Every structure is written in C-alpha cells, then in structure tokens.
MMTF fields as JSON, N, C-alpha, C and O atoms, coordinates in Angstrom:
{
  "mmtfVersion": "1.0.0",
  "mmtfProducer": "UNKNOWN",
  "numBonds": 375,
  "numAtoms": 376,
  "numGroups": 94,
  "numChains": 1,
  "numModels": 1,
  "chainsPerModel": [1],
  "groupsPerChain": [94],
  "chainIdList": ["A"],
  "bondAtomList": [4, 2, 8, 6, 12, 10, 16, 14, 20, 18, 24, 22, 28, 26, 32, 30, 36, 34, 40, 38, 44, 42, 48, 46, 52, 50, 56, 54, 60, 58, 64, 62, 68, 66, 72, 70, 76, 74, 80, 78, 84, 82, 88, 86, 92, 90, 96, 94, 100, 98, 104, 102, 108, 106, 112, 110, 116, 114, 120, 118, 124, 122, 128, 126, 132, 130, 136, 134, 140, 138, 144, 142, 148, 146, 152, 150, 156, 154, 160, 158, 164, 162, 168, 166, 172, 170, 176, 174, 180, 178, 184, 182, 188, 186, 192, 190, 196, 194, 200, 198, 204, 202, 208, 206, 212, 210, 216, 214, 220, 218, 224, 222, 228, 226, 232, 230, 236, 234, 240, 238, 244, 242, 248, 246, 252, 250, 256, 254, 260, 258, 264, 262, 268, 266, 272, 270, 276, 274, 280, 278, 284, 282, 288, 286, 292, 290, 296, 294, 300, 298, 304, 302, 308, 306, 312, 310, 316, 314, 320, 318, 324, 322, 328, 326, 332, 330, 336, 334, 340, 338, 344, 342, 348, 346, 352, 350, 356, 354, 360, 358, 364, 362, 368, 366, 372, 370],
  "bondOrderList": [1, 1, 1, 1, 1, 1, 1, 1, 1, 1, 1, 1, 1, 1, 1, 1, 1, 1, 1, 1, 1, 1, 1, 1, 1, 1, 1, 1, 1, 1, 1, 1, 1, 1, 1, 1, 1, 1, 1, 1, 1, 1, 1, 1, 1, 1, 1, 1, 1, 1, 1, 1, 1, 1, 1, 1, 1, 1, 1, 1, 1, 1, 1, 1, 1, 1, 1, 1, 1, 1, 1, 1, 1, 1, 1, 1, 1, 1, 1, 1, 1, 1, 1, 1, 1, 1, 1, 1, 1, 1, 1, 1, 1],
  "groupList": [{"groupName": "MET", "atomNameList": ["N", "CA", "C", "O"], "elementList": ["N", "C", "C", "O"], "formalChargeList": [0, 0, 0, 0], "bondAtomList": [1, 0, 2, 1, 3, 2], "bondOrderList": [1, 1, 2], "singleLetterCode": "M", "chemCompType": "L-PEPTIDE LINKING"}, {"groupName": "GLN", "atomNameList": ["N", "CA", "C", "O"], "elementList": ["N", "C", "C", "O"], "formalChargeList": [0, 0, 0, 0], "bondAtomList": [1, 0, 2, 1, 3, 2], "bondOrderList": [1, 1, 2], "singleLetterCode": "Q", "chemCompType": "L-PEPTIDE LINKING"}, {"groupName": "GLU", "atomNameList": ["N", "CA", "C", "O"], "elementList": ["N", "C", "C", "O"], "formalChargeList": [0, 0, 0, 0], "bondAtomList": [1, 0, 2, 1, 3, 2], "bondOrderList": [1, 1, 2], "singleLetterCode": "E", "chemCompType": "L-PEPTIDE LINKING"}, {"groupName": "GLY", "atomNameList": ["N", "CA", "C", "O"], "elementList": ["N", "C", "C", "O"], "formalChargeList": [0, 0, 0, 0], "bondAtomList": [1, 0, 2, 1, 3, 2], "bondOrderList": [1, 1, 2], "singleLetterCode": "G", "chemCompType": "PEPTIDE LINKING"}, {"groupName": "HIS", "atomNameList": ["N", "CA", "C", "O"], "elementList": ["N", "C", "C", "O"], "formalChargeList": [0, 0, 0, 0], "bondAtomList": [1, 0, 2, 1, 3, 2], "bondOrderList": [1, 1, 2], "singleLetterCode": "H", "chemCompType": "L-PEPTIDE LINKING"}, {"groupName": "ARG", "atomNameList": ["N", "CA", "C", "O"], "elementList": ["N", "C", "C", "O"], "formalChargeList": [0, 0, 0, 0], "bondAtomList": [1, 0, 2, 1, 3, 2], "bondOrderList": [1, 1, 2], "singleLetterCode": "R", "chemCompType": "L-PEPTIDE LINKING"}, {"groupName": "LEU", "atomNameList": ["N", "CA", "C", "O"], "elementList": ["N", "C", "C", "O"], "formalChargeList": [0, 0, 0, 0], "bondAtomList": [1, 0, 2, 1, 3, 2], "bondOrderList": [1, 1, 2], "singleLetterCode": "L", "chemCompType": "L-PEPTIDE LINKING"}, {"groupName": "VAL", "atomNameList": ["N", "CA", "C", "O"], "elementList": ["N", "C", "C", "O"], "formalChargeList": [0, 0, 0, 0], "bondAtomList": [1, 0, 2, 1, 3, 2], "bondOrderList": [1, 1, 2], "singleLetterCode": "V", "chemCompType": "L-PEPTIDE LINKING"}, {"groupName": "ILE", "atomNameList": ["N", "CA", "C", "O"], "elementList": ["N", "C", "C", "O"], "formalChargeList": [0, 0, 0, 0], "bondAtomList": [1, 0, 2, 1, 3, 2], "bondOrderList": [1, 1, 2], "singleLetterCode": "I", "chemCompType": "L-PEPTIDE LINKING"}, {"groupName": "THR", "atomNameList": ["N", "CA", "C", "O"], "elementList": ["N", "C", "C", "O"], "formalChargeList": [0, 0, 0, 0], "bondAtomList": [1, 0, 2, 1, 3, 2], "bondOrderList": [1, 1, 2], "singleLetterCode": "T", "chemCompType": "L-PEPTIDE LINKING"}, {"groupName": "LYS", "atomNameList": ["N", "CA", "C", "O"], "elementList": ["N", "C", "C", "O"], "formalChargeList": [0, 0, 0, 0], "bondAtomList": [1, 0, 2, 1, 3, 2], "bondOrderList": [1, 1, 2], "singleLetterCode": "K", "chemCompType": "L-PEPTIDE LINKING"}, {"groupName": "ASP", "atomNameList": ["N", "CA", "C", "O"], "elementList": ["N", "C", "C", "O"], "formalChargeList": [0, 0, 0, 0], "bondAtomList": [1, 0, 2, 1, 3, 2], "bondOrderList": [1, 1, 2], "singleLetterCode": "D", "chemCompType": "L-PEPTIDE LINKING"}, {"groupName": "ALA", "atomNameList": ["N", "CA", "C", "O"], "elementList": ["N", "C", "C", "O"], "formalChargeList": [0, 0, 0, 0], "bondAtomList": [1, 0, 2, 1, 3, 2], "bondOrderList": [1, 1, 2], "singleLetterCode": "A", "chemCompType": "L-PEPTIDE LINKING"}, {"groupName": "SER", "atomNameList": ["N", "CA", "C", "O"], "elementList": ["N", "C", "C", "O"], "formalChargeList": [0, 0, 0, 0], "bondAtomList": [1, 0, 2, 1, 3, 2], "bondOrderList": [1, 1, 2], "singleLetterCode": "S", "chemCompType": "L-PEPTIDE LINKING"}, {"groupName": "ASN", "atomNameList": ["N", "CA", "C", "O"], "elementList": ["N", "C", "C", "O"], "formalChargeList": [0, 0, 0, 0], "bondAtomList": [1, 0, 2, 1, 3, 2], "bondOrderList": [1, 1, 2], "singleLetterCode": "N", "chemCompType": "L-PEPTIDE LINKING"}, {"groupName": "PHE", "atomNameList": ["N", "CA", "C", "O"], "elementList": ["N", "C", "C", "O"], "formalChargeList": [0, 0, 0, 0], "bondAtomList": [1, 0, 2, 1, 3, 2], "bondOrderList": [1, 1, 2], "singleLetterCode": "F", "chemCompType": "L-PEPTIDE LINKING"}],
  "groupTypeList": [0, 1, 2, 2, 3, 4, 5, 6, 7, 8, 9, 7, 8, 3, 10, 11, 5, 8, 3, 8, 8, 12, 12, 8, 13, 1, 8, 6, 12, 2, 12, 13, 8, 14, 8, 6, 11, 8, 14, 1, 9, 8, 0, 1, 3, 8, 15, 9, 0, 9, 0, 7, 7, 11, 12, 5, 10, 13, 1, 8, 11, 7, 12, 11, 6, 13, 3, 10, 6, 12, 11, 10, 3, 14, 2, 6, 3, 6, 7, 8, 9, 9, 1, 4, 2, 11, 7, 15, 5, 15, 0, 4, 5, 8],
  "groupIdList": [1, 2, 3, 4, 5, 6, 7, 8, 9, 10, 11, 12, 13, 14, 15, 16, 17, 18, 19, 20, 21, 22, 23, 24, 25, 26, 27, 28, 29, 30, 31, 32, 33, 34, 35, 36, 37, 38, 39, 40, 41, 42, 43, 44, 45, 46, 47, 48, 49, 50, 51, 52, 53, 54, 55, 56, 57, 58, 59, 60, 61, 62, 63, 64, 65, 66, 67, 68, 69, 70, 71, 72, 73, 74, 75, 76, 77, 78, 79, 80, 81, 82, 83, 84, 85, 86, 87, 88, 89, 90, 91, 92, 93, 94],
  "secStructList": [7, 6, 6, 6, 6, 1, 3, 3, 3, 3, 3, 3, 3, 3, 3, 7, 7, 6, 6, 2, 2, 2, 2, 2, 2, 2, 2, 2, 2, 2, 6, 6, 7, 3, 3, 3, 3, 3, 3, 3, 3, 3, 3, 6, 6, 3, 3, 3, 3, 3, 3, 3, 3, 3, 7, 6, 6, 7, 7, 1, 7, 2, 2, 2, 2, 2, 2, 2, 2, 2, 2, 2, 2, 2, 2, 2, 6, 3, 3, 3, 3, 3, 3, 3, 2, 2, 2, 2, 2, 2, 2, 6, 7, 7],
  "xCoordList": [185.146, 183.85, 182.837, 182.808, 182.033, 181.097, 180.046, 179.594, 179.644, 178.572, 179.009, 178.163, 180.322, 180.8, 180.172, 180.031, 179.791, 179.12, 177.616, 176.885, 177.153, 175.717, 175.225, 174.047, 176.122, 175.734, 175.171, 175.645, 174.153, 173.508, 173.548, 173.575, 173.551, 173.447, 172.098, 171.769, 171.327, 170.009, 170.059, 170.445, 169.666, 169.631, 168.196, 167.424, 167.866, 166.504, 166.607, 167.395, 165.811, 165.763, 164.347, 163.668, 163.921, 162.596, 162.169, 162.923, 160.959, 160.418, 160.227, 159.716, 160.633, 160.51, 159.04, 158.183, 158.792, 157.454, 157.57, 158.591, 156.573, 156.552, 156.472, 155.716, 157.252, 157.117, 158.042, 157.931, 158.954, 159.838, 160.696, 160.7, 161.413, 162.311, 161.502, 161.92, 160.362, 159.524, 159.068, 159.093, 158.655, 158.158, 159.266, 159.046, 160.44, 161.558, 162.038, 162.308, 162.142, 162.575, 161.618, 162.057, 160.331, 159.347, 159.584, 159.549, 159.826, 160.099, 161.354, 161.383, 162.387, 163.636, 163.431, 163.93, 162.712, 162.475, 161.687, 161.999, 160.676, 159.88, 160.715, 160.396, 161.789, 162.671, 163.874, 164.785, 163.889, 164.999, 166.33, 167.371, 166.262, 167.453, 167.777, 166.913, 169.04, 169.49, 170.135, 170.957, 169.768, 170.389, 171.699, 171.711, 172.811, 174.13, 174.52, 175.136, 174.155, 174.512, 173.468, 172.942, 173.18, 172.188, 172.633, 173.08, 172.506, 172.824, 171.7, 171.425, 171.058, 169.983, 170.069, 170.523, 169.621, 169.592, 168.451, 167.933, 168.082, 167.066, 167.705, 168.14, 167.754, 168.343, 167.256, 166.794, 166.847, 165.818, 164.575, 164.036, 164.13, 162.912, 163.092, 162.129, 164.321, 164.605, 165.231, 166.265, 164.598, 165.067, 166.069, 165.804, 167.217, 168.197, 168.641, 168.841, 168.792, 169.219, 170.029, 169.712, 171.073, 171.852, 171.911, 172.2, 171.634, 171.686, 172.622, 172.655, 173.372, 174.105, 173.421, 173.271, 173.007, 172.247, 172.886, 173.609, 172.607, 173.099, 171.923, 170.977, 172.003, 170.922, 171.256, 170.598, 172.252, 172.712, 171.6, 171.558, 170.706, 169.656, 168.361, 167.371, 168.365, 167.157, 166.985, 167.962, 165.738, 165.409, 164.975, 164.755, 164.85, 164.411, 165.633, 166.694, 165.481, 166.624, 166.627, 165.625, 167.757, 167.946, 166.932, 166.43, 166.63, 165.671, 164.287, 163.625, 163.845, 162.539, 162.525, 161.566, 163.595, 163.694, 163.685, 162.97, 164.472, 164.531, 163.15, 162.771, 162.406, 161.054, 160.121, 159.348, 160.185, 159.33, 159.659, 158.765, 160.959, 161.36, 160.979, 160.522, 161.163, 160.787, 159.278, 158.843, 158.485, 157.031, 156.668, 155.813, 157.327, 157.07, 157.501, 156.834, 158.623, 159.087, 158.062, 157.778, 157.509, 156.481, 155.277, 154.708, 154.899, 153.76, 154.023, 153.117, 155.278, 155.632, 156.247, 156.587, 156.394, 156.987, 158.492, 159.059, 159.149, 160.595, 161.247, 160.583, 162.532, 163.326, 164.19, 164.999, 164.019, 164.774, 165.535, 164.951, 166.851, 167.669, 168.337, 168.637, 168.559, 169.177, 170.251, 169.989, 171.466, 172.539, 173.446, 173.543, 174.108, 175.124, 176.207, 176.518, 176.778, 177.807, 178.992, 179.529, 179.409, 180.565, 180.276, 181.169, 179.059, 178.681, 178.685, 179.184, 178.126, 178.101, 179.518, 179.801, 180.406, 181.796, 182.491, 183.236, 182.264, 182.873, 182.405, 183.199, 181.107, 180.541, 181.008, 181.042, 181.368, 181.718, 183.185, 183.559, 184.017, 185.451, 186.04, 185.507, 187.134, 187.81, 188.993, 189.705],
  "yCoordList": [74.709, 74.376, 74.267, 75.135, 73.253, 72.999, 74.084, 74.32, 74.748, 75.727, 77.012, 77.804, 77.234, 78.477, 78.695, 77.763, 79.953, 80.288, 80.129, 80.632, 79.433, 79.206, 79.774, 79.655, 80.384, 80.902, 82.307, 83.133, 82.546, 83.852, 84.328, 83.525, 85.638, 86.242, 86.938, 87.772, 86.584, 87.174, 87.928, 87.372, 89.201, 90.003, 90.438, 90.719, 90.485, 90.822, 91.801, 91.599, 92.858, 93.795, 94.343, 94.602, 94.511, 95.072, 94.83, 94.282, 95.241, 95.06, 93.575, 92.843, 93.137, 91.728, 91.318, 92.07, 90.118, 89.53, 88.02, 87.519, 87.317, 85.863, 85.449, 86.039, 84.433, 83.81, 84.3, 83.845, 85.215, 85.742, 84.631, 84.436, 83.913, 82.867, 81.779, 81.274, 81.425, 80.389, 80.811, 79.999, 82.061, 82.528, 82.527, 82.116, 82.98, 83.023, 81.612, 81.29, 80.779, 79.395, 78.639, 77.807, 78.908, 78.243, 78.595, 77.717, 79.87, 80.294, 79.603, 79.132, 79.539, 78.901, 77.405, 76.864, 76.739, 75.3, 75.01, 74.063, 75.818, 75.621, 75.818, 75.26, 76.615, 76.866, 75.914, 76.096, 74.909, 73.946, 74.634, 74.303, 75.594, 76.327, 75.923, 75.946, 75.55, 75.067, 76.192, 76.941, 76.313, 77.29, 76.701, 75.648, 77.394, 76.941, 77.55, 76.889, 78.814, 79.517, 80.589, 81.195, 80.81, 81.818, 82.486, 81.824, 83.794, 84.565, 85.573, 86.364, 85.541, 86.491, 87.012, 86.329, 88.239, 88.853, 89.854, 90.294, 90.191, 91.219, 92.286, 92.02, 93.495, 94.62, 95.646, 96.323, 95.76, 96.715, 96.633, 97.654, 95.415, 95.188, 95.163, 94.954, 95.374, 95.336, 93.98, 93.611, 93.255, 91.947, 92.126, 92.849, 91.474, 91.466, 90.029, 89.261, 89.679, 88.32, 88.352, 89.079, 87.549, 87.32, 85.819, 85.059, 85.397, 83.986, 83.807, 84.637, 82.726, 82.29, 81.011, 80.068, 80.991, 79.85, 79.301, 80.004, 78.034, 77.352, 77.154, 76.426, 77.819, 77.744, 76.798, 76.835, 75.963, 75.064, 74.178, 73.946, 73.678, 72.757, 73.479, 72.837, 74.795, 75.564, 75.84, 76.023, 75.868, 76.222, 77.684, 78.171, 78.387, 79.779, 80.69, 80.428, 81.746, 82.644, 83.661, 83.848, 84.3, 85.19, 86.335, 86.725, 86.873, 87.982, 87.553, 88.296, 86.36, 85.869, 85.591, 85.925, 84.978, 84.719, 86.032, 86.174, 86.978, 88.283, 88.931, 89.519, 88.822, 89.37, 88.697, 89.368, 87.366, 86.632, 87.017, 87.23, 87.103, 87.474, 88.917, 89.215, 89.814, 91.22, 91.345, 92.119, 90.589, 90.604, 90.132, 90.721, 89.061, 88.557, 89.6, 89.797, 90.264, 91.33, 92.45, 92.928, 92.87, 93.915, 93.472, 94.26, 92.22, 91.676, 91.689, 91.941, 91.414, 91.32, 92.605, 92.654, 93.638, 94.891, 94.814, 95.415, 94.075, 93.866, 94.336, 94.459, 94.594, 94.829, 93.593, 93.252, 92.915, 91.696, 91.921, 92.286, 91.698, 91.824, 90.48, 89.707, 90.224, 88.985, 89.334, 90.072, 88.809, 89.042, 87.827, 87.045, 87.685, 86.651, 86.934, 88.093, 85.89, 86.051, 86.867, 87.693, 86.654, 87.392, 88.884, 89.697, 89.263, 90.678, 91.258, 92.361, 90.515, 90.954, 91.185, 92.22, 90.23, 90.365, 91.548, 92.272, 91.758, 92.867, 94.204, 95.127, 94.291, 95.555, 95.84, 97.002, 94.814, 94.988, 94.752, 94.514, 94.817, 94.633, 95.899, 96.998, 95.71, 96.852, 97.26, 98.201],
  "zCoordList": [102.706, 103.257, 102.115, 101.242, 102.102, 101.013, 100.842, 99.721, 101.912, 101.83, 101.137, 100.724, 101.003, 100.422, 99.061, 98.269, 98.795, 97.556, 97.64, 96.787, 98.662, 98.846, 100.169, 100.505, 100.906, 102.219, 102.102, 101.321, 102.896, 102.971, 104.406, 105.338, 104.577, 105.902, 105.972, 105.129, 106.984, 107.199, 108.514, 109.542, 108.482, 109.705, 109.974, 109.056, 111.253, 111.678, 112.839, 113.763, 112.787, 113.905, 114.037, 113.044, 115.274, 115.524, 116.953, 117.758, 117.258, 118.595, 118.868, 118.021, 120.039, 120.398, 120.485, 120.95, 120.027, 120.117, 119.973, 119.502, 120.36, 120.257, 118.792, 118.019, 118.405, 117.106, 116.01, 114.871, 116.317, 115.278, 114.674, 113.459, 115.514, 115.014, 114.301, 113.259, 114.858, 114.232, 112.838, 111.913, 112.673, 111.376, 110.329, 109.19, 110.708, 109.767, 109.45, 108.294, 110.468, 110.265, 109.351, 108.557, 109.447, 108.588, 107.123, 106.26, 106.837, 105.453, 104.941, 103.804, 105.768, 105.356, 105.121, 104.135, 106.004, 105.853, 104.575, 103.854, 104.297, 103.085, 101.822, 100.772, 101.923, 100.778, 100.759, 99.951, 101.63, 101.738, 102.048, 101.481, 102.959, 103.379, 104.811, 105.687, 105.035, 106.332, 107.135, 106.607, 108.399, 109.293, 109.798, 110.435, 109.508, 109.948, 111.29, 112.125, 111.488, 112.716, 112.962, 112.028, 114.224, 114.589, 115.88, 116.816, 115.917, 117.107, 117.273, 116.371, 118.422, 118.662, 120.077, 120.994, 120.224, 121.549, 121.6, 120.574, 122.798, 123.015, 123.882, 125.003, 123.349, 124.074, 124.337, 123.418, 125.597, 126.009, 125.132, 124.704, 124.87, 124.108, 122.599, 121.862, 122.133, 120.698, 120.373, 120.929, 119.476, 119.038, 117.909, 116.948, 118.02, 116.937, 116.693, 117.634, 115.428, 115.097, 113.809, 112.868, 113.798, 112.586, 112.372, 113.296, 111.142, 110.783, 109.592, 108.684, 109.609, 108.424, 107.983, 108.76, 106.719, 106.216, 104.949, 104.242, 104.676, 103.482, 102.529, 102.828, 101.37, 100.378, 99.229, 98.189, 99.401, 98.333, 97.781, 96.573, 98.617, 98.163, 97.797, 97.444, 97.879, 97.616, 96.128, 95.403, 95.686, 94.308, 94.188, 93.079, 95.315, 95.312, 95.13, 95.696, 94.348, 94.203, 95.344, 96.034, 95.521, 96.67, 96.657, 97.711, 95.487, 95.408, 95.888, 96.614, 95.49, 95.928, 97.432, 98.127, 97.917, 99.356, 100.126, 101.118, 99.669, 100.314, 100.364, 101.376, 99.276, 99.238, 100.218, 100.902, 100.296, 101.244, 102.684, 103.502, 102.981, 104.34, 104.648, 105.751, 103.681, 103.891, 104.123, 104.976, 103.37, 103.566, 104.971, 105.633, 105.418, 106.772, 107.8, 108.816, 107.525, 108.409, 108.517, 109.615, 107.389, 107.405, 108.228, 108.983, 108.079, 108.827, 110.332, 111.127, 110.717, 112.134, 112.698, 113.88, 111.875, 112.349, 112.497, 113.409, 111.601, 111.655, 110.362, 109.333, 110.419, 109.221, 109.026, 109.889, 107.881, 107.596, 106.298, 105.278, 106.346, 105.141, 104.852, 105.762, 103.576, 103.122, 102.106, 101.156, 102.297, 101.333, 101.263, 102.209, 100.122, 100.014, 101.041, 101.318, 101.6, 102.624, 102.113, 102.851, 100.869, 100.366, 100.253, 100.491, 99.899, 99.853, 101.252, 101.472, 102.203, 103.601, 104.107, 104.71, 103.867, 104.325, 103.658, 104.32, 102.374, 101.666, 102.242, 102.423, 102.526, 103.054, 104.474, 104.88, 105.241, 106.644, 106.939, 108.087, 105.913, 106.154, 106.753, 106.601, 107.423, 108.064, 107.224, 107.576]
}
C-alpha cells in the first residue's frame, strides 16, 4: 500500500460537543493530510474517535502536527494523541 510509512493514527477522547470532527479535520486539511479511515462513537456522553491518516503530501512533521492537535484538544477539552502507525501497532500488539 502506498501510504505505508506515511500513515498516522490519531486518537481523540473527551466530553462530546459540537464541532470536534470539524476542528480536527480543518487542521489536517491545512496540513495536506488525507483521512483514510475514521471511527467515532459516543458512549454516555464521552466522545471517542480513531483516525488513520496519510501524511505523505504534508510538509509538517509529526511533532508539529501533534502539538497543533494537542493545542486544539486543550481548547476543546479533549485529549488528542498522534503517532506513526507502526508505533501504534507495536504498542498494541498481542
């Protein structure tokens, strides 16, 4: 798959509110990052989302992106983490 090596996993958790997906998607679009897959749910008022994104065309490095997303998370009362897909898979292997 062409995206391999450029894919990131972004996780979001916090109290549900209007505009979460829009705010995160805007940051990704401005960084030329494409959303490949998204899964979100609301469990008893708690918003959870996992995204797999392709950063191949982006000029922003992962640390800067992570900082921008974390700042947006702080603004919205969310915890947002960003990691390379291979790191995510390694940390969550059985």
